[in-house]
FILO-648245 format. One record per residue (C-alpha): x, y, z; residue in one letter. Coordinates in steps of 0.5 Angstrom, whole numbers, plus 500, padded with zeros to 3 digits. Example, Ala and Ser with C-alpha at 12.3 -4.5 7.8 and 13.67 -1.06 7.14 Angstrom:
% residues 2
 east north  up code
  525   491 516    A
  527   498 514    S
//
This chain:
% residues 148
 east north  up code
  500   500 500    M
  503   507 498    K
  504   512 504    K
  501   519 503    V
  507   524 504    T
  506   528 510    S
  506   535 506    D
  500   532 502    A
  493   536 504    H
  488   531 506    I
  481   534 506    E
  477   532 513    P
  471   528 511    C
  465   532 515    L
  461   525 515    A
  467   521 518    L
  468   526 523    K
  461   527 525    L
  460   519 526    R
  466   519 530    Q
  464   524 535    A
  457   521 535    N
  460   514 537    R
  464   517 542    V
  458   521 545    L
  454   514 544    T
  459   510 548    Q
  459   515 554    I
  451   516 554    Y
  451   508 554    D
  456   507 559    Q
  452   511 564    D
  445   508 562    M
  448   501 563    N
  445   500 570    G
  438   502 567    Q
  439   496 562    G
  438   501 556    I
  442   504 551    K
  441   512 549    I
  438   510 542    T
  432   507 546    Q
  432   512 552    F
  431   517 546    A
  425   513 544    M
  422   513 551    L
  423   520 552    R
  420   522 545    A
  414   518 547    I
  414   521 554    Y
  414   528 552    Y
  409   527 546    M
  404   523 550    G
  403   518 544    E
  406   517 538    A
  406   513 531    T
  412   510 528    N
  411   515 522    R
  412   521 528    S
  417   518 531    L
  421   517 525    Q
  420   524 524    E
  422   527 531    V
  428   522 531    L
  430   523 524    V
  430   515 523    L
  429   510 518    D
  423   505 519    Q
  428   499 520    T
  432   503 525    T
  426   505 529    L
  423   498 529    S
  430   495 531    R
  430   499 537    N
  423   499 539    L
  422   491 539    K
  426   490 545    P
  422   496 549    L
  415   493 547    I
  418   486 548    R
  420   488 555    D
  413   492 557    G
  416   499 557    Y
  412   501 550    I
  405   498 548    Q
  403   498 541    S
  395   499 539    Q
  392   499 533    P
  391   507 530    G
  385   510 526    R
  388   506 520    D
  390   499 520    K
  397   500 518    R
  398   505 523    E
  400   503 530    K
  400   508 536    V
  405   507 541    L
  405   509 549    Q
  409   508 555    L
  407   503 560    T
  407   505 567    D
  414   501 567    E
  416   505 561    G
  414   511 565    K
  418   509 571    A
  424   507 567    L
  424   514 563    F
  424   517 570    K
  430   513 573    S
  434   513 566    A
  433   521 566    S
  437   522 572    K
  443   518 569    D
  442   522 562    W
  442   529 566    R
  448   527 570    H
  451   525 563    T
  449   532 560    Q
  452   536 566    Q
  458   532 565    Q
  459   533 558    L
  457   541 558    K
  462   542 564    A
  467   538 560    T
  466   542 553    L
  464   548 556    G
  458   553 554    D
  460   556 548    E
  462   549 545    L
  456   546 547    V
  452   552 544    D
  456   551 537    K
  455   543 537    L
  447   544 538    L
  447   550 532    S
  451   545 528    V
  446   539 529    G
  440   543 528    D
  443   546 521    A
  445   539 519    I
  438   536 521    V
  435   542 517    E
  439   539 511    L
  434   533 511    K
  429   536 507    D
  434   537 501    N
  436   530 501    V
  429   526 500    Q
//
């Protein structure tokens, strides 16, 4: 394999850099969520449904910016373990998702770990960088309308 010389300029890949950062953040949150038996991706679903009151697969996909396959894969264990209940909606193809009492309890308990992780990350990164991170995230999510 040919080695790239040190004076060559290699343009950083935005997607790679964001994926690397996302993996690190995910590992940090997952480590802190470990005692709850869930991952940050599952917590995000519990959180979304908790604040929405109820959700359809479609509304969760939109809020969490997920494809159907990823959504289903992450919902399956939460439904199986009794944290989320799925009921038929107005349309036979539509399912309405709600947190069960156990799901609400898990969300509230896991929120303490999430809040702790949030505070640690904010303290480590600082307010200015956190604000930039949130702004960059918002700007990138807005690009979604141009992708479809």
